[in-house]
Structure formats: C-alpha cells, structure tokens
N, C-alpha and C positions, 0 to 999 in steps of 0.2 A: 474565574475572573474575564471579564470580555477585554478584550485589542479593538480598538480602531484606527486603520490607515487609513492614512488620508491623502490623493496628490500630490505630493510634491511639487507640481507645475502647477501648483496653486501660490506655489513661494511667491515672492519677492526676493530679491536682491541685488544688495544694492554698495559699489563701495566706497567707504565711509572718505578711504584716505591710505596712500601705496608710498614708501619711500624705500629708498636703498642705505646702509651701514655699511661703513667702513668697515675692517678686522681689523681691529681698534681698543685700548684704553677706552679712549674717551672716548670715541661712539657707543661703547655701549652703556657709558652713562647717556649720551648723549638721547640715542636708544628708547632710553626707561623713563626719559622725561619727555620722549615726544608723544610716547605711551601714556604716560598719565595724564598730558591733556589734554588724548583725543576722547579718552575713559571723561574726563571733568567734563568735555564739551557734551555727553551722552547722555549724565544723568550725577546729581547729586548723592545718588545714595555712597557713602564714603566705604562703606564695608566690601560692599560690588567692586569701587574702583581698586580699595588693597584688594582684595580676593585675585584680582587682574590681574596687576603688578606681579604677582609675585610668581605664577605664573609664567608672565609673560619675564619676567629677572630667568628664570632659570633654564627656559625653554632660550634662549636668547645666547643665554653666555653659552650653552650645553653646542648653541649655533657655530659660538666663537671658536669653542674650545677644541672642543671633539670634532667639529663638522669641517669651517675653513684651518683651522690648525694639527691637526692630523691629529688630538694632543689624544692617546686612550685610557681608560681609566686606573690602571695599571700603573700608567709612566707618570699620571695626575699625582696619584698618591703619594708616591716615591719622591715628586721632588719638593709636595708640604714638608714630609716627613723632614729633609733634609734645609725644606728654609732654600728653595730654591725656583719653587712656584711664579713666585708676578716677573723673578728677570729673567725668567725661560717666557715666557709669555712674552714681553716682552723683543725678546730678541725675534721671537717668531714671528711674528706682527711682524716687522722692520719685512720684510718682501714677501709678505702677502698679501694680494689685489683683488681677491675674493672678497666679493659683495656681502651680505646678509641683504637679503626683500622680506620685508614687511609690508603683512596686506590684511588692512580692516576693514570688514564686508559688516552689511546688517542684511537681515531674514527677517520678512514679515510674513509669518503661515498664520494663518487662521490670523488669532486675535492676540496672538503673542512676537516676543519678537527678541529676536539675539543676533549679537555679536560675535562674529568669525576671526578669531585673528590667526591669519597665516607665517608661518616665522621661517621662509629659504634660505641654504646657507649650497655653495657652493665645492663644497665638498664630496668628499667618495661614499659618505653613508654607514650605513654600520645593519647588524643583522636585527630586524628588526621583532624579532620570531624570539631576546629574550628577552623581551619588554611584562608577557607575561608569567619569565619567573620573576621579574622584578616585583610585575602584583602580588602573588606568592606571596614572597618573602623579605613582608616589609623591616622588619631586623639586618639585611642588609645594606651594609656604607651605599657600594656603588646600585645608581637608582633610584638613590632614597628622594631628589628633586622632584623626579619625571613622577615617582607616585605623589608624593603631595602633591603638584600641579594637577593629576590625574583628581586628586579629591577636590581641591580650589575650582574647579569647573565642571558645566559637565560632559567633560570629555577629550581626550586626548590624540589626535588619530593622523598617525604618520604611513606615509608615501610607501611601495614597496624598498626603494632604493633606501629611503631614513636619512633623504636630508631637510625635507620637507617638515613640518606641523601642525595642522590645526587645530585649533580649540577654540568651545565655544561656550560662552554666557549666556542667561537669560538676562534681559532687564525690560 
C-alpha cells in the first residue's frame, strides 16, 4: 500500500462562524439551532447535516455538563437514577458565568473541503488518556456519546487539557 503525504501549507482555512454560548439549558437548544443553520448554508446533504448535528449535540452537551458545570460521570448517573439530574443542572447553571465557544472553519485542501468544528469550554478539562479505553470498550455506558461522535465524523481530537475538542466532516 502506498501513502501520499501532501504539504499542509497547500491548505486554505477560513473561519465560517464563531459564537459564544452561556452555560444554560436554553443555550444548548440555541447552539443546536445555530449549528444546524450553519450546516444548512453549507450543503443540502441532509444525512451529513444530521450526522454533524449528532456529533455537535453530544460534544456540546459534554462541554456544558462535564466542562463548565464540572459534573463527573458517576455523579451524573447517580442523579439520573434518583431523578434529580435536570433539577441539579438548573441549580448548577445559576451561578455559572463560564462560556462555551464554538468555531466552525472550512479547510480546502487539494480538491477536498472539510468542515472543522471546535467546541471549547472554560472548565478544568479531563484526562484525555481515558479515551483510548472508551474506544476499546464499546459496551461501556460511560463515554458512549464520545464513541458515537467519533464514528459519525472523520475524527474527534481533544487538546491536552481536555477542555477543547475538534471534529471534522468532509463536504
């Protein structure tokens, strides 16, 4: 098998849209509507728009609950079991002034176009080394959304701190 490497400098990147969202349930809905509208302006491929939206929704929610609200996975599952999850989110977000920044960029490389979405929260991040375990153990409930996000995109990539993720789709 032969691999061809090209100079990344031949790529052209442009920011399509950038927006900050508050850490509220209302802004989760607003962010999803915003993201869908951006994608609808880029393509009429409804399957691609749907897949990109699924990834965005999952990773944005992670930034909201695990990033800015610092809700750990075990606590989340306990709250769900005790039917206190939604009430707890509403209470936690009351004092939260942290933002979630979304940046959507387009990269043209040779004859291909890619949309890169970056979601960055203001939380403490997480140990990104746990992702390799999640990707090996598909049956684990914890991390299933991240696993599905990776499957529905060309890849997801976290910064070292774990508070910023990017994912891409080919258009």
